[in-house]
DOTORKE-591032 format. One record per atom (N, C-alpha, C): residue number from 1; residue in one letter; atom name; x, y, z. Coordinates in nm, 4 decimals. Atoms other than C-alpha are relative to their C-alpha. Layout:
N
NODE,i,aa,at,east,north,up
NODE,NUM,a,CA,X,Y,Z
...
This chain:
79
NODE,i,aa,at,east,north,up
NODE,1,x,N,-0.0884,0.1256,-0.0203
NODE,1,x,CA,-4.6999,1.1729,-5.2042
NODE,1,x,C,-0.0206,-0.0945,-0.1008
NODE,2,x,N,0.0194,0.1169,0.1201
NODE,2,x,CA,-4.6250,0.9441,-5.5102
NODE,2,x,C,0.0322,-0.1311,0.0404
NODE,3,x,N,-0.0148,0.1575,-0.0549
NODE,3,x,CA,-4.6462,0.5769,-5.4345
NODE,3,x,C,-0.0218,-0.0850,-0.1033
NODE,4,x,N,0.0038,0.0722,0.1246
NODE,4,x,CA,-4.5797,0.3422,-5.6988
NODE,4,x,C,0.0508,-0.1499,0.0228
NODE,5,x,N,-0.0013,0.1443,-0.0358
NODE,5,x,CA,-4.6108,-0.0331,-5.6678
NODE,5,x,C,0.0331,-0.0899,-0.1569
NODE,6,x,N,-0.0415,0.1006,0.1063
NODE,6,x,CA,-4.4285,-0.3070,-5.9098
NODE,6,x,C,-0.0929,-0.0960,-0.0210
NODE,7,x,N,0.1032,0.0916,0.0764
NODE,7,x,CA,-4.6879,-0.5056,-6.1167
NODE,7,x,C,0.0497,-0.0868,-0.0781
NODE,8,x,N,-0.0616,0.1188,0.0976
NODE,8,x,CA,-4.4433,-0.7089,-6.3188
NODE,8,x,C,-0.0173,-0.1364,0.0649
NODE,9,x,N,0.0282,0.1551,-0.0061
NODE,9,x,CA,-4.4555,-1.0858,-6.3246
NODE,9,x,C,0.0598,-0.0477,0.1271
NODE,10,x,N,-0.0257,0.0445,-0.1228
NODE,10,x,CA,-4.2321,-1.1407,-6.0303
NODE,10,x,C,-0.0479,0.0608,0.1405
NODE,11,x,N,0.0969,-0.0246,-0.1212
NODE,11,x,CA,-4.4007,-0.9223,-5.8006
NODE,11,x,C,-0.1394,-0.0430,-0.0065
NODE,12,x,N,0.1250,0.0533,-0.0042
NODE,12,x,CA,-4.7197,-1.0152,-5.9158
NODE,12,x,C,-0.0028,-0.1498,0.0774
NODE,13,x,N,-0.0136,0.1237,-0.0543
NODE,13,x,CA,-4.6225,-1.3742,-5.8131
NODE,13,x,C,0.0074,0.0297,0.1728
NODE,14,x,N,-0.0041,-0.0528,-0.1473
NODE,14,x,CA,-4.5210,-1.2049,-5.4733
NODE,14,x,C,-0.1294,0.0711,0.0776
NODE,15,x,N,0.1120,-0.0576,-0.0861
NODE,15,x,CA,-4.8328,-1.0684,-5.4092
NODE,15,x,C,-0.0411,0.1630,-0.0030
NODE,16,x,N,0.0122,-0.1768,0.0288
NODE,16,x,CA,-4.8518,-0.6951,-5.5810
NODE,16,x,C,-0.1416,0.0151,-0.0169
NODE,17,x,N,0.1302,-0.0390,0.0043
NODE,17,x,CA,-5.2085,-0.7208,-5.6431
NODE,17,x,C,-0.0744,-0.0035,0.1334
NODE,18,x,N,0.0411,-0.0026,-0.1414
NODE,18,x,CA,-5.3049,-0.7800,-5.2776
NODE,18,x,C,0.0305,0.1406,0.0709
NODE,19,x,N,-0.0905,-0.0973,-0.0382
NODE,19,x,CA,-5.0589,-0.5066,-5.2016
NODE,19,x,C,-0.0723,0.1386,-0.0362
NODE,20,x,N,0.0504,-0.1194,0.0739
NODE,20,x,CA,-5.2096,-0.2651,-5.4335
NODE,20,x,C,-0.1531,0.0177,0.0582
NODE,21,x,N,0.1272,-0.0031,-0.0933
NODE,21,x,CA,-5.5727,-0.3479,-5.2874
NODE,21,x,C,-0.0130,0.0616,0.1196
NODE,22,x,N,0.0160,-0.0748,-0.1291
NODE,22,x,CA,-5.4963,-0.2797,-4.9462
NODE,22,x,C,0.0368,0.1154,0.0095
NODE,23,x,N,-0.0305,-0.1500,-0.0187
NODE,23,x,CA,-5.3097,0.0335,-5.0092
NODE,23,x,C,-0.1102,0.0871,-0.0422
NODE,24,x,N,0.1184,-0.0821,0.0431
NODE,24,x,CA,-5.6164,0.1505,-5.2174
NODE,24,x,C,-0.1204,0.0197,0.1350
NODE,25,x,N,0.0946,-0.0121,-0.1190
NODE,25,x,CA,-5.8364,0.0453,-4.9040
NODE,25,x,C,0.0521,0.0973,0.1116
NODE,26,x,N,-0.0531,-0.0663,-0.1064
NODE,26,x,CA,-5.6081,0.2110,-4.6315
NODE,26,x,C,-0.0276,0.1497,-0.0158
NODE,27,x,N,0.0257,-0.1534,0.0274
NODE,27,x,CA,-5.5962,0.5444,-4.8289
NODE,27,x,C,-0.1537,0.0453,-0.0189
NODE,28,x,N,0.1410,-0.0591,0.0268
NODE,28,x,CA,-5.9718,0.5641,-4.8997
NODE,28,x,C,-0.0521,-0.0072,0.1665
NODE,29,x,N,0.0401,-0.0087,-0.1476
NODE,29,x,CA,-6.0236,0.4706,-4.5042
NODE,29,x,C,0.0390,0.1268,0.0641
NODE,30,x,N,-0.0697,-0.1236,-0.0440
NODE,30,x,CA,-5.7933,0.7604,-4.4142
NODE,30,x,C,-0.0395,0.1394,-0.0700
NODE,31,x,N,0.0389,-0.1061,0.0970
NODE,31,x,CA,-5.9534,0.9892,-4.6613
NODE,31,x,C,0.1491,0.0715,-0.0669
NODE,32,x,N,-0.1334,-0.0767,0.0677
NODE,32,x,CA,-5.6020,1.0550,-4.8305
NODE,32,x,C,0.0115,-0.0061,-0.1500
NODE,33,x,N,0.0230,-0.0046,0.1375
NODE,33,x,CA,-5.7128,1.0425,-5.1925
NODE,33,x,C,0.0637,0.1106,-0.0661
NODE,34,x,N,-0.0412,-0.1254,0.0318
NODE,34,x,CA,-5.6179,1.3859,-5.2274
NODE,34,x,C,0.1383,0.0312,0.0199
NODE,35,x,N,-0.1574,0.0039,-0.0522
NODE,35,x,CA,-5.2806,1.3400,-5.0869
NODE,35,x,C,0.0844,-0.1039,-0.0346
NODE,36,x,N,-0.0764,0.1097,0.0337
NODE,36,x,CA,-5.1549,1.0149,-5.2049
NODE,36,x,C,-0.0275,-0.0464,-0.1619
NODE,37,x,N,0.0127,0.0587,0.1498
NODE,37,x,CA,-5.1049,0.9398,-5.5928
NODE,37,x,C,0.0549,-0.1578,0.0159
NODE,38,x,N,-0.0632,0.1374,0.0222
NODE,38,x,CA,-5.0938,0.5486,-5.6313
NODE,38,x,C,-0.0124,-0.0429,-0.1431
NODE,39,x,N,-0.0044,0.0628,0.1348
NODE,39,x,CA,-4.9965,0.3935,-5.9279
NODE,39,x,C,0.0900,-0.1215,-0.0133
NODE,40,x,N,-0.0711,0.1345,0.0056
NODE,40,x,CA,-4.8266,0.0838,-6.0850
NODE,40,x,C,0.1129,0.0277,-0.1050
NODE,41,x,N,-0.0728,-0.0353,0.1115
NODE,41,x,CA,-4.5398,0.0528,-6.3045
NODE,41,x,C,0.0596,-0.1704,-0.0086
NODE,42,x,N,-0.0424,0.1359,0.0315
NODE,42,x,CA,-4.3397,-0.2701,-6.4441
NODE,42,x,C,0.1477,-0.0053,0.0824
NODE,43,x,N,-0.1050,0.0435,-0.0543
NODE,43,x,CA,-4.0101,-0.4249,-6.3268
NODE,43,x,C,0.1004,0.1345,0.0660
NODE,44,x,N,-0.0671,-0.1092,-0.0803
NODE,44,x,CA,-3.8152,-0.1829,-6.0628
NODE,44,x,C,0.1711,-0.0494,0.0140
NODE,45,x,N,-0.1342,0.0389,-0.0026
NODE,45,x,CA,-3.5259,-0.4161,-6.0963
NODE,45,x,C,0.0692,-0.0706,0.1249
NODE,46,x,N,-0.0303,0.0970,-0.1257
NODE,46,x,CA,-3.5200,-0.5728,-5.7409
NODE,46,x,C,-0.0870,-0.0995,0.0242
NODE,47,x,N,0.0913,0.1042,-0.0377
NODE,47,x,CA,-3.7293,-0.8630,-5.7999
NODE,47,x,C,0.0435,-0.1073,0.1197
NODE,48,x,N,-0.0083,0.0833,-0.0985
NODE,48,x,CA,-3.5497,-1.0520,-5.5539
NODE,48,x,C,-0.0453,0.0188,0.1451
NODE,49,x,N,0.0197,-0.0482,-0.1089
NODE,49,x,CA,-3.6550,-0.8510,-5.2715
NODE,49,x,C,-0.1544,0.0004,0.0656
NODE,50,x,N,0.1304,-0.0016,-0.0005
NODE,50,x,CA,-4.0367,-0.9014,-5.2847
NODE,50,x,C,-0.0693,0.1028,-0.0713
NODE,51,x,N,0.0646,-0.1009,0.0680
NODE,51,x,CA,-4.3035,-0.6475,-5.4068
NODE,51,x,C,0.0596,0.1456,0.0390
NODE,52,x,N,-0.0439,-0.1327,-0.0137
NODE,52,x,CA,-4.1269,-0.3229,-5.4839
NODE,52,x,C,-0.0909,0.1050,-0.0229
NODE,53,x,N,0.0769,-0.1126,-0.0139
NODE,53,x,CA,-4.2819,-0.0073,-5.3654
NODE,53,x,C,0.0974,0.1080,0.0159
NODE,54,x,N,-0.0671,-0.1274,-0.0551
NODE,54,x,CA,-4.1457,0.3543,-5.3882
NODE,54,x,C,-0.0918,0.0970,0.0262
NODE,55,x,N,0.0776,-0.0983,-0.0417
NODE,55,x,CA,-4.2604,0.6281,-5.1867
NODE,55,x,C,0.0581,0.1398,-0.0392
NODE,56,x,N,-0.0559,-0.1149,0.0495
NODE,56,x,CA,-4.1505,0.9667,-5.3552
NODE,56,x,C,0.1534,-0.0461,-0.0440
NODE,57,x,N,-0.1287,0.0819,0.0585
NODE,57,x,CA,-3.8687,0.7502,-5.5080
NODE,57,x,C,0.1039,-0.0623,0.0753
NODE,58,x,N,-0.0602,0.1020,-0.1051
NODE,58,x,CA,-3.7366,0.5763,-5.2011
NODE,58,x,C,-0.0485,-0.1538,-0.0254
NODE,59,x,N,0.0529,0.1202,-0.0090
NODE,59,x,CA,-3.7521,0.2136,-5.2374
NODE,59,x,C,-0.0329,-0.0884,0.1240
NODE,60,x,N,0.0214,0.0907,-0.1051
NODE,60,x,CA,-3.9167,-0.0371,-5.0118
NODE,60,x,C,-0.0438,-0.1465,-0.0595
NODE,61,x,N,0.0564,0.1459,0.0469
NODE,61,x,CA,-3.9959,-0.4153,-5.0283
NODE,61,x,C,-0.1093,-0.0440,0.1039
NODE,62,x,N,0.1176,0.0224,-0.0686
NODE,62,x,CA,-4.3414,-0.4924,-4.9278
NODE,62,x,C,-0.0435,-0.1514,-0.0191
NODE,63,x,N,0.0528,0.1195,0.0672
NODE,63,x,CA,-4.5364,-0.7978,-4.9044
NODE,63,x,C,-0.1592,-0.0099,0.0528
NODE,64,x,N,0.1306,-0.0368,-0.0426
NODE,64,x,CA,-4.9243,-0.8428,-4.8334
NODE,64,x,C,-0.0043,-0.0296,0.1624
NODE,65,x,N,-0.0258,0.0111,-0.1479
NODE,65,x,CA,-4.8423,-0.9485,-4.4863
NODE,65,x,C,0.0434,0.1358,0.0835
NODE,66,x,N,-0.0653,-0.0980,-0.0636
NODE,66,x,CA,-4.6552,-0.6275,-4.4123
NODE,66,x,C,-0.0569,0.1318,-0.0325
NODE,67,x,N,0.0263,-0.0939,0.0502
NODE,67,x,CA,-4.8499,-0.3893,-4.6090
NODE,67,x,C,-0.0763,0.1087,0.0703
NODE,68,x,N,0.0517,-0.1012,-0.0916
NODE,68,x,CA,-5.0374,-0.2292,-4.3341
NODE,68,x,C,0.0700,0.0693,0.0956
NODE,69,x,N,-0.1042,-0.0620,-0.1005
NODE,69,x,CA,-4.7540,-0.1625,-4.1093
NODE,69,x,C,0.0570,0.0966,-0.0780
NODE,70,x,N,-0.0544,-0.0865,0.1033
NODE,70,x,CA,-4.5876,-0.0075,-4.4176
NODE,70,x,C,-0.0762,0.1065,-0.0280
NODE,71,x,N,0.0740,-0.1011,0.0053
NODE,71,x,CA,-4.8626,0.2176,-4.4589
NODE,71,x,C,0.0041,0.1002,0.0927
NODE,72,x,N,0.0438,-0.0804,-0.1042
NODE,72,x,CA,-4.8889,0.3383,-4.1159
NODE,72,x,C,0.1340,0.0675,0.0042
NODE,73,x,N,-0.1320,-0.0736,-0.0350
NODE,73,x,CA,-4.4868,0.3967,-4.0916
NODE,73,x,C,0.0323,0.1040,-0.1078
NODE,74,x,N,-0.0585,-0.0804,0.1286
NODE,74,x,CA,-4.4097,0.5100,-4.4458
NODE,74,x,C,-0.0647,0.0795,-0.0707
NODE,75,x,N,0.1103,-0.0893,0.1071
NODE,75,x,CA,-4.7134,0.6766,-4.6076
NODE,75,x,C,-0.0711,0.0767,0.1228
NODE,76,x,N,0.0747,-0.0700,-0.0750
NODE,76,x,CA,-4.9457,0.7856,-4.3310
NODE,76,x,C,0.0657,0.1049,0.0905
NODE,77,x,N,-0.0903,-0.0811,-0.0806
NODE,77,x,CA,-4.6851,0.9341,-4.1053
NODE,77,x,C,0.0663,0.1109,-0.0656
NODE,78,x,N,-0.0607,-0.0853,0.0752
NODE,78,x,CA,-4.5287,1.1109,-4.3899
NODE,78,x,C,-0.1073,0.1105,-0.0556
NODE,79,x,N,0.0847,-0.1113,0.0877
NODE,79,x,CA,-4.8341,1.3125,-4.5279
NODE,79,x,C,-0.0223,0.0975,0.0794
């Protein structure tokens, strides 16, 4: 599974760093490092929607407050 988090300036302001850090923590806790490839990218072009995250090409809007539920629903359940 390829997960990409936008780290452009707008998403950075909206909390991309805490989103990335929490995803790294959750991936490690669940021992999914060999199944999930986490990377960063610059502007996804959907800056008004929150921190942009794609999972195998599907776009999601995530915030530091929703990252744990996003991980459970969209990532962990699909691995």
